[in-house]
Structures are given as C-alpha cells and as structure tokens.
C-alpha positions in Angstrom: -11.0 -1.8 -9.7 -13.1 -4.9 -8.9 -12.7 -5.8 -5.3 -11.9 -9.4 -6.4 -8.6 -8.0 -7.8 -7.4 -7.2 -4.3 -6.2 -10.4 -2.5 -5.9 -9.0 1.1 -9.0 -9.4 3.3 -10.7 -6.1 3.7 -13.5 -4.8 6.0 -13.1 -4.9 9.8 -10.6 -7.9 9.9 -8.4 -6.2 7.3 -8.4 -3.0 9.2 -6.6 -4.6 12.1 -3.8 -5.6 9.8 -3.6 -2.1 8.5 -3.2 -0.7 12.0 -0.1 -2.7 12.4 1.2 -1.8 9.0 0.6 1.9 9.6 2.6 1.7 13.0 5.4 0.0 11.3 5.5 2.2 8.1 4.2 5.7 9.6 7.7 7.1 10.1 8.9 6.4 6.7 5.8 7.3 4.8 5.5 10.7 6.7 9.1 11.4 5.9 8.4 10.5 2.2 5.4 12.7 2.0 7.5 15.7 3.2 10.4 14.8 1.1 8.2 14.6 -2.1 6.8 18.0 -1.4 3.6 17.9 0.8 3.2 21.3 2.3 0.6 23.3 4.3 -2.3 24.7 2.2 -2.1 22.1 -0.5 -5.2 20.3 -1.7 -4.4 16.7 -1.7 -5.7 13.3 -2.9 -5.1 10.0 -1.2 -5.9 7.0 -3.4 -6.6 3.6 -1.8 -6.8 5.1 1.6 -8.0 1.8 3.4 -8.6 2.9 7.0 -7.3 6.3 6.6 -4.0 6.3 8.6 -2.0 8.0 5.8 -4.9 10.3 4.9 -5.0 11.7 8.5 -1.2 12.2 8.4 -1.5 14.0 5.1 -4.4 16.2 6.4 -2.3 17.3 9.4 0.6 18.3 7.0 -1.2 20.1 4.2 -4.7 21.7 3.5 -7.9 19.9 2.3 -7.5 16.2 1.7 -9.8 13.9 -0.3 -9.2 10.2 0.5 -10.8 7.4 -1.7 -11.2 3.6 -1.5 -13.5 0.9 -2.8 -14.0 -0.8 0.5 -17.1 0.7 2.2 -16.6 -1.0 5.6 -13.0 0.5 5.7 -14.2 3.9 4.7 -16.8 3.8 7.5 -14.1 3.1 10.0 -12.0 5.8 8.5 -14.8 8.3 8.8 -15.3 7.2 12.5 -11.6 7.6 13.2 -11.1 10.9 11.5 -9.9 12.5 14.8 -11.9 15.6 14.2 -10.1 16.7 11.2 -12.5 18.8 9.3 -10.2 19.2 6.2 -10.5 15.5 5.5 -13.1 13.9 3.3 -13.6 10.1 2.7 -15.3 9.1 -0.7 -15.9 5.6 -2.3 -14.2 6.0 -5.7 -12.6 3.5 -8.0 -9.3 4.7 -9.7 -9.9 2.2 -12.6 -13.1 4.0 -13.4 -13.1 7.5 -12.0 -11.4 10.0 -9.9 -12.6 13.0 -7.8 -12.7 16.4 -9.5 -9.4 18.2 -9.3 -7.3 20.2 -9.4 -5.1 18.7 -6.7 -1.6 19.9 -5.8 -0.5 16.4 -4.4 -1.6 12.9 -4.9 -0.4 10.0 -2.9 -0.9 6.2 -3.1 0.6 3.4 -1.0 0.5 -0.3 -2.1 -2.3 0.4 -4.7 -0.9 0.1 -8.1 0.5 -3.4 -7.3 -3.1 -4.8 -7.3 -4.3 -3.1 -10.4 -4.3 -4.9 -13.8 -3.5 -1.6 -15.6 -1.5 0.6 -13.3 -0.5 2.8 -16.2 -4.2 3.8 -16.9 -4.5 4.7 -13.1 -1.4 7.0 -13.3 -2.7 8.7 -16.5 -6.1 9.3 -14.9 -4.3 10.8 -11.8 -2.4 13.1 -13.9 -5.7 14.6 -15.5 -6.5 16.0 -11.9 -3.2 17.4 -11.0 -2.6 21.1 -11.1 0.4 22.5 -13.1 3.4 21.9 -10.9 1.4 19.2 -8.9 3.2 16.2 -7.4 2.3 12.5 -7.5 4.1 10.3 -4.9 3.8 6.5 -5.1 4.9 3.9 -2.5 4.8 0.3 -3.7 6.5 -3.0 -3.4 9.2 -5.4 -4.6 7.9 -8.5 -2.9 11.1 -10.3 -3.7 12.8 -8.1 -1.1 11.8 -10.4 1.9 14.5 -11.9 3.9 15.0 -13.9 7.2 17.9 -14.9 9.3 18.2 -17.7 10.1 16.4 -19.2 7.0 12.7 -19.6 7.4 11.1 -21.9 4.7 7.7 -20.6 5.6 8.7 -17.2 4.5 9.8 -18.4 1.2 6.5 -20.3 0.6 4.5 -17.2 1.7 6.4 -15.0 -0.7 5.6 -17.5 -3.5 1.9 -17.8 -2.5 1.4 -14.1 -2.4 3.2 -13.4 -5.6 1.4 -16.0 -7.6 -2.1 -15.1 -6.1 -1.5 -11.3 -7.2 -0.4 -12.5 -10.6 -3.6 -14.6 -11.1 -5.6 -11.5 -10.1 -3.9 -9.4 -12.7 -1.5 -7.5 -10.5 2.3 -7.5 -10.0 3.7 -8.0 -6.5 7.2 -6.8 -7.8 6.0 -3.7 -9.3 8.4 -1.4 -7.6 11.4 -1.4 -10.2 8.7 -0.5 -12.9 7.5 2.6 -11.3 9.8 5.3 -12.6 9.1 4.1 -16.1 5.4 3.9 -15.5 5.5 7.6 -14.2 7.5 8.8 -17.3 5.2 7.1 -19.8 2.2 8.7 -17.9 3.7 12.1 -18.8 5.3 13.0 -15.4 8.5 15.0 -15.2 11.4 15.1 -12.8 10.7 11.5 -11.8 12.7 10.5 -8.7 13.3 7.4 -6.8 14.4 6.1 -3.4 14.0 2.9 -1.6 13.2 1.9 2.1 13.4 -1.5 3.4 11.6 -2.1 6.8 13.3 -4.8 8.8 14.0 -5.7 12.5 15.0 -8.3 15.0 12.1 -7.3 17.3 8.7 -5.4 17.1 5.8 -5.5 15.0 7.8 -5.4 11.8 8.4 -9.1 12.2 4.5 -9.7 12.5 3.6 -8.3 9.1 4.3 -11.7 7.3 2.1 -13.9 9.4 -0.6 -11.4 9.8 -0.6 -11.0 5.9 -0.5 -14.7 5.3 -3.6 -15.0 7.4 -5.3 -12.1 5.5 -4.6 -13.6 2.1 -5.8 -17.1 3.0 -9.3 -16.8 1.3 -7.6 -15.7 -2.0 -5.1 -18.4 -1.8 -7.6 -21.0 -1.3 -9.8 -19.6 -4.0 -6.9 -20.0 -6.4 -6.2 -23.5 -5.4 -2.6 -22.8 -4.5 -2.6 -24.2 -1.0 -4.8 -26.2 1.3 -6.2 -24.7 4.5 -4.0 -26.9 6.7 -0.9 -25.7 4.8 -1.8 -22.1 5.0 -2.4 -22.6 8.8 1.1 -24.2 9.2 2.8 -21.6 7.2 1.2 -18.8 9.4 2.1 -20.7 12.7 5.8 -21.1 11.6 5.9 -17.3 10.6 4.5 -16.4 14.0 6.9 -18.7 15.8 9.8 -17.1 13.9 8.6 -13.5 14.6 8.3 -14.2 18.2 11.6 -15.9 18.5 14.2 -13.6 20.2 17.2 -12.8 17.9 15.5 -13.7 14.5 15.8 -11.0 11.8 12.9 -10.4 9.3 12.6 -8.0 6.4 9.5 -6.9 4.5 9.3 -6.1 0.9 11.5 -3.3 -0.5 9.4 -0.2 -0.8 9.9 1.9 -3.9 9.2 5.6 -3.3 8.8 7.3 -6.5 7.5 10.8 -7.4 7.2 13.2 -10.2 5.4 16.4 -11.2 3.2 17.9 -13.8 5.0 20.8 -15.7 
C-alpha cells in the first residue's frame, strides 16, 4: 500500500485524531472482537494498526498479537504507548505486498480495506496465514451513512469531498456492503454481518467530522477538489454544529463482517 493511497493525515498529527476515534469506537470494537471469537491464548494479527489502540485491546483479550502498519511515526508512538504489554509486537508491513508469517488464529482490520485499490488481494493474502478454523474480523465503512439534525450543508460537502478523494486514490468510501461478498470470494466460510452506527447529540462522536475534514485537507487540496478557504469554512461550520447543544450527528455506518477458514 503506497502511503499516497491513504487520504487521512498520518504521523503525530494523525495520531491525535485516532485517539478521539478510539474513544468513540472503543466499546463497539471490543464488543465486536469478542463476538467474532477473540479468545485468551489466540495468536492474533492486527492489520493497519495506526497508533495501536485496538492492538492493545486485542492483546489484553487474547495471547500474542502482531500489529502492522506502514506509518513509521505512528508505529513509534504505538511502541511507546504499549502499556507494558509484553505479548504485543509492532511491525512495519504493507498488506498489499507482504504479511507477517503465520499461522494466526484471529486477524482484525478496522477502516483499512476502504483505502486499498485491491481489497480482494489483501483478504486473500490474509487467508494464507490463518490457521484452520481461524477467524478474520473486518470493520469498515459506508460513508453514505452520515446524517445530521438539523440539516448541515457543510456535512454534505464534507462527505462528498471525502468520498471523491478516496475514489481518486483508488479506494471505496462505501465499501461496507461489499464486504460479505469479498470475504466469500476470498474463500472464507460462515461469513456473518452486523452493523453499528455511532451517533450522538453530545460528546466526541460529533467531533469526528470536523477533525477528519481537517486531516484530509492536504489530500483534498492535492486533488483540486476544494480551495483552502473552502476547506477551512467547512471545518469551522462542522465544529460549530458539533458544539451546538441539541444538534445530532451520525458517523458512517460501520459494517462488522467476519468469517473463518475451514
């Protein structure tokens, strides 16, 4: 995966966004990991680990965890924040080119496949390192799921900009509904699906849109889809909406899909 495929700012600045995201999604992701079958003693692989929040949760739930990403600054932060977990290893690895040596009992990825030009190849590669009976658990988005009450034109523009920027980089911001078919085509059995939809009238869930708008600004500018002034105005309107008492905001629908190797 060329880092240029990923439209959201990485490194230290991107890590701060991921901290907010992890606080918002931590409870639902942990519930999904457990529901999909993560258990003590398993050897696990976390793909696209970012700053390592999910990897640390997985390490507390299971056995040995290998967590990979292509962003070296993020990996350095993840190693520094490993909380003394001796069963957790962070490696630089690119799922489009290679994968750590298995076998693994459980593989998880959150918001990774949406950015890949060939998610099917990534899933096929992941399958090669799963032990018989091993589980793959994927969380990914349908960006069309955003909503706001009352209506917020800046949100509509943000969704359009994000979606088109991802498309221009070869990804699919609305990959969620495709996931069950992708897993079956990659040879996974017993594929199952459920959907979560983070939303709220207060709290950090409402801040994800303006924070993400700021973090995709360089990619949007590079694509020529908006000016710096427009991006600033969109972010400011989204922050105002998020901080206005009583407004309601919804993030993308999150598809939770899992299957196993027979």
